[in-house]
ZAMARGU-4260 file (C-alpha; in steps of 0.2 Angstrom, whole numbers, plus 5000, padded with zeros to 4 digits):
<rodrens>
0) 5067/4903/5059 | 5068/4894/5042 | 5071/4902/5027 | 5062/4894/5013 | 5071/4897/4995
5) 5064/4892/4978 | 5076/4890/4964 | 5066/4899/4950 | 5053/4913/4949 | 5037/4909/4942
10) 5029/4922/4931 | 5012/4920/4938 | 5018/4919/4956 | 5009/4935/4961 | 4993/4927/4955
15) 4992/4915/4968 | 4989/4928/4982 | 4973/4926/4992 | 4967/4938/5006 | 4952/4938/5016
20) 4944/4945/5032 | 4945/4962/5040 | 4957/4971/5050 | 4958/4966/5068 | 4974/4975/5074
25) 4974/4993/5082 | 4986/5004/5073 | 4993/5018/5083 | 4998/5035/5077 | 4987/5045/5065
30) 4980/5030/5056 | 4971/5020/5070 | 4961/5007/5060 | 4953/4999/5075 | 4952/4981/5082
35) 4958/4971/5097 | 4977/4971/5094 | 4978/4951/5095 | 4969/4937/5090 | 4975/4923/5078
40) 4984/4934/5065 | 4997/4937/5079 | 5000/4919/5084 | 5001/4914/5066 | 5014/4928/5062
45) 5025/4925/5077 | 5035/4909/5071 | 5053/4906/5077 | 5061/4924/5077 | 5080/4925/5076
50) 5086/4940/5087 | 5101/4949/5082 | 5108/4966/5088 | 5099/4978/5101 | 5094/4996/5103
55) 5081/5007/5097 | 5076/5006/5078 | 5068/5019/5071 | 5057/5019/5055 | 5043/5029/5046
60) 5033/5030/5030 | 5018/5022/5022 | 5001/5021/5032 | 4996/5008/5020 | 5006/4995/5029
65) 5005/5003/5046 | 4993/4989/5053 | 5005/4976/5046 | 5020/4985/5055 | 5009/4985/5071
70) 5008/4966/5070 | 5026/4963/5065 | 5033/4974/5079 | 5023/4968/5092 | 5028/4949/5088
75) 5046/4954/5085 | 5048/4964/5101 | 5040/4951/5112 | 5053/4938/5106 | 5068/4951/5106
80) 5066/4962/5121 | 5083/4970/5118 | 5076/4978/5102 | 5064/4992/5102 | 5056/4996/5085
85) 5046/5013/5083 | 5037/5013/5065 | 5027/5029/5063 | 5015/5030/5049 | 5019/5048/5043
90) 5015/5044/5025 | 5027/5038/5011 | 5034/5054/5006 | 5038/5060/5023 | 5046/5042/5028
95) 5056/5043/5013 | 5063/5061/5017 | 5067/5056/5034 | 5077/5041/5029 | 5086/5052/5015
100) 5090/5064/5030 | 5098/5050/5039 | 5085/5050/5053 | 5078/5032/5052 | 5084/5014/5049
105) 5072/5012/5035 | 5057/5020/5027 | 5040/5011/5021 | 5035/5018/5004 | 5021/5013/4992
110) 5031/5019/4978 | 5049/5014/4972 | 5062/5028/4975 | 5064/5039/4960 | 5081/5041/4952
115) 5084/5059/4960 | 5080/5050/4978 | 5092/5036/4974 | 5105/5050/4969 | 5101/5059/4985
120) 5103/5042/4996 | 5121/5041/4991 | 5125/5055/5002 | 5118/5047/5017 | 5124/5030/5014
125) 5142/5030/5011 | 5148/5018/4998 | 5129/5012/4994 | 5113/5018/4988 | 5094/5016/4992
130) 5086/5001/4986 | 5067/4995/4986 | 5062/4978/4995 | 5043/4973/4993 | 5035/4968/5009
135) 5016/4967/5005 | 5003/4971/4991 | 4984/4976/4991 | 4970/4985/4982 | 4968/5003/4982
140) 4948/5004/4986 | 4938/5018/4980 | 4926/5022/4994 | 4910/5032/4994 | 4894/5037/5004
145) 4878/5040/4993 | 4863/5036/5001 | 4853/5023/4991 | 4867/5018/4981 | 4875/5002/4987
150) 4882/4995/4970 | 4891/5010/4961 | 4901/5007/4945 | 4914/5020/4939 | 4926/5020/4925
155) 4944/5028/4925 | 4938/5042/4914 | 4923/5047/4926 | 4935/5044/4941 | 4947/5057/4934
160) 4934/5070/4930 | 4927/5067/4948 | 4944/5070/4956 | 4947/5084/4944 | 4931/5093/4949
165) 4924/5091/4931 | 4909/5081/4937 | 4902/5089/4953 | 4885/5079/4956 | 4881/5061/4958
170) 4867/5061/4946 | 4879/5067/4932 | 4875/5059/4915 | 4892/5051/4914 | 4888/5041/4931
175) 4871/5038/4926 | 4876/5029/4910 | 4887/5017/4920 | 4873/5014/4933 | 4857/5013/4923
180) 4848/5004/4937 | 4853/5015/4951 | 4843/5029/4959 | 4857/5043/4959 | 4852/5058/4970
185) 4855/5076/4965 | 4868/5077/4978 | 4885/5087/4977 | 4901/5076/4976 | 4914/5079/4990
190) 4930/5071/4983 | 4943/5070/4997 | 4962/5067/4993 | 4977/5065/5004 | 4985/5081/5012
195) 5001/5072/5015 | 5013/5065/5002 | 5008/5048/4999 | 5012/5033/4989 | 4994/5029/4989
200) 4991/5046/4981 | 5005/5041/4968 | 4998/5023/4963 | 4980/5031/4962 | 4986/5045/4950
205) 4997/5032/4940 | 4981/5023/4938 | 4972/5038/4932 | 4986/5044/4920 | 4988/5026/4912
210) 4970/5022/4911 | 4962/5040/4907 | 4977/5051/4900 | 4965/5063/4891 | 4955/5066/4907
215) 4969/5067/4919 | 4982/5079/4913 | 4994/5078/4928 | 5009/5069/4931 | 5008/5055/4944
220) 5016/5060/4961 | 5015/5059/4980 | 5009/5075/4981 | 4991/5079/4975 | 4992/5090/4960
225) 4974/5093/4954 | 4965/5109/4959 | 4950/5109/4971 | 4943/5095/4981 | 4945/5093/5000
230) 4960/5084/5010 | 4964/5075/5025 | 4979/5067/5032 | 4983/5049/5031 | 4972/5034/5025
235) 4963/5036/5042 | 4958/5054/5039 | 4952/5052/5021 | 4943/5035/5025 | 4934/5045/5041
240) 4929/5059/5030 | 4920/5047/5018 | 4912/5039/5032 | 4905/5054/5040 | 4900/5064/5025
245) 4885/5061/5013 | 4892/5062/4995 | 4910/5059/4999 | 4922/5049/4989 | 4940/5045/4991
250) 4954/5032/4989 | 4962/5022/5003 | 4968/5004/5006 | 4954/4991/5006 | 4957/4987/5024
255) 4951/5004/5029 | 4935/5001/5019 | 4932/4984/5027 | 4936/4990/5045 | 4925/5005/5043
260) 4910/4997/5033 | 4912/5010/5019 | 4905/5004/5001 | 4917/5003/4987 | 4916/5006/4969
265) 4917/4993/4957 | 4928/4998/4941 | 4923/4995/4923 | 4940/4991/4916 | 4933/4986/4898
270) 4932/4968/4903 | 4916/4958/4902 | 4910/4964/4919 | 4915/4978/4932 | 4928/4972/4944
275) 4926/4974/4964 | 4940/4979/4975 | 4945/4963/4983 | 4962/4957/4986 | 4959/4941/4975
280) 4955/4953/4961 | 4970/4964/4965 | 4981/4949/4965 | 4976/4946/4947 | 4982/4963/4942
285) 4998/4961/4952 | 5001/4945/4942 | 5006/4957/4928 | 5019/4965/4938 | 5038/4964/4933
290) 5053/4966/4943 | 5062/4981/4936 | 5075/4984/4949 | 5093/4978/4947 | 5104/4969/4959
295) 5097/4969/4977 | 5083/4981/4971 | 5067/4972/4969 | 5056/4987/4963 | 5041/4981/4952
300) 5031/4989/4938 | 5012/4987/4939 | 5001/4987/4924 | 4987/5000/4929 | 4979/5000/4912
305) 4976/4981/4914 | 4960/4973/4906 | 4963/4956/4911 | 4946/4947/4916 | 4943/4950/4934
310) 4958/4960/4938 | 4956/4975/4949 | 4968/4988/4941 | 4971/5000/4957 | 4984/4991/4967
315) 5000/4995/4976 | 5015/4987/4982 | 5023/4993/4999 | 5042/4993/4999 | 5054/4995/5014
320) 5067/5007/5007 | 5086/5006/5015 | 5103/5005/5007 | 5112/4991/5000 | 5127/4997/5009
325) 5131/5011/5021 | 5116/5008/5033 | 5117/5013/5051 | 5130/5002/5059 | 5121/5003/5078
330) 5105/4996/5070 | 5110/4986/5056 | 5109/4969/5065 | 5092/4973/5071 | 5086/4979/5055
335) 5092/4964/5046 | 5085/4952/5060 | 5068/4961/5058 | 5066/4963/5039 | 5071/4944/5039
340) 5057/4939/5050 | 5045/4951/5041 | 5048/4943/5025 | 5048/4925/5032 | 5035/4913/5028
345) 5029/4917/5047 | 5029/4934/5046 | 5019/4935/5029 | 5007/4922/5035 | 4999/4933/5048
350) 4994/4946/5035 | 4980/4936/5028 | 4968/4939/5042 | 4973/4959/5042 | 4966/4962/5023
355) 4983/4962/5016 | 4990/4952/5001 | 5006/4944/5008 | 5022/4941/4995 | 5022/4925/4984
360) 5036/4914/4991 | 5048/4916/4977 | 5048/4935/4979 | 5049/4933/4997 | 5065/4923/4995
365) 5073/4936/4985 | 5069/4950/4998 | 5077/4938/5012 | 5093/4936/5000 | 5094/4955/4998
370) 5091/4957/5017 | 5105/4945/5021 | 5118/4954/5010 | 5114/4972/5017 | 5130/4980/5025
</rodrens>
């Protein structure tokens, strides 16, 4: 496998991301997102895989990247039969905790490690500490089911009040003001949030806190903090509730909305026009991201309050969390081989048809540099 490296990082690298199409891959575990499990995405993502190491590689975490992981592991194990990869979509919080308990080779998380988690990691990674390696990005859609309403617009303030139970009917004046031509029904709002600790929840509440601080008094976290509402497990769980219940609304990755034909909200950011949840529009927001990690850590800071024209503000980047040093010796070679493939041009290429935003080449090259130096 060729690793293509750039000599400089362009500030607008994220802006070139483009994603189209719907999920075609079957996810296993709690987040089954339907599909046929193969197709052109699989062949594009296979590439030339270099196999190193052997044995069972356990990992868990983010459900947002579960469908990408299914594709990556399928291609990798087909090329490397001596390595078995088992990735469970348990949610970012559970995945990080399992990693910090020494149970897995790496974790998938839609939020970078907190300082206290980095400190805790030093007890597991002898001589090292946890780092964040971005692997894939994309928009968090606000999915809803309101009979007769197909082009719904909401802003951060209204969303905050809906998910905090302060707006309880779909014909509320605040919603009507943003949708003057819509026939809003006198229907109870059923707001669903994640029951598990989730990086998607963390990113969504970071958006609410940044864009509507007066209406969202809670601190962003992987665990849901607001009172009331209803809960479900995983992205598959909340999206399923929206699909089944009139008046429902929730947040989940765009791929789940696409796969389940769920209507999504356009966000009024204060720009000239409301912004739809598309990967291209999320890329415009991700273009504002800055690398805030140091050394091998490549954590990014997103601008959730962006008002850039056409920029969709509710986005996430999924990281693979592991140690810069002190990783499990028996699976280190396999882990490095797998993550090198995942961040390669071939590994990233297959994501476009799955509804994800692949890494720009410059960031992917930095990820591969970090992976190569892991010990």
